[in-house]
C-alpha positions, 0 to 999 in steps of 0.5 A: 480505471479505479483501484481501491486501497484498503488501510488497516486500522493500525496504519490509520492510527499511526497516520492520525498520530503523526497528523496530530503531532504535525508531522506532515512530511512523515505522513506523506512518506508513510502514505506513499510507501503503503500505496506502493506496497499495496500496488505491488501486492495487487500486481503480484496477485494479478500475475499469480492469477494470469497465464503469464510465466510467474516472475515471483516465488509462488 
């Protein structure tokens, strides 16, 4: 199963600026953190839309 993660314009611009300044360590950390955040948002939305007992504030 594939998941699609959309990056917003500001995020892409920040990554590009770091890339042009050769800050690869920061780039990788930013991408990882963004993807973890997006995954958490998707998981929380799935929980809100499911019949399971909610574990987050609604």
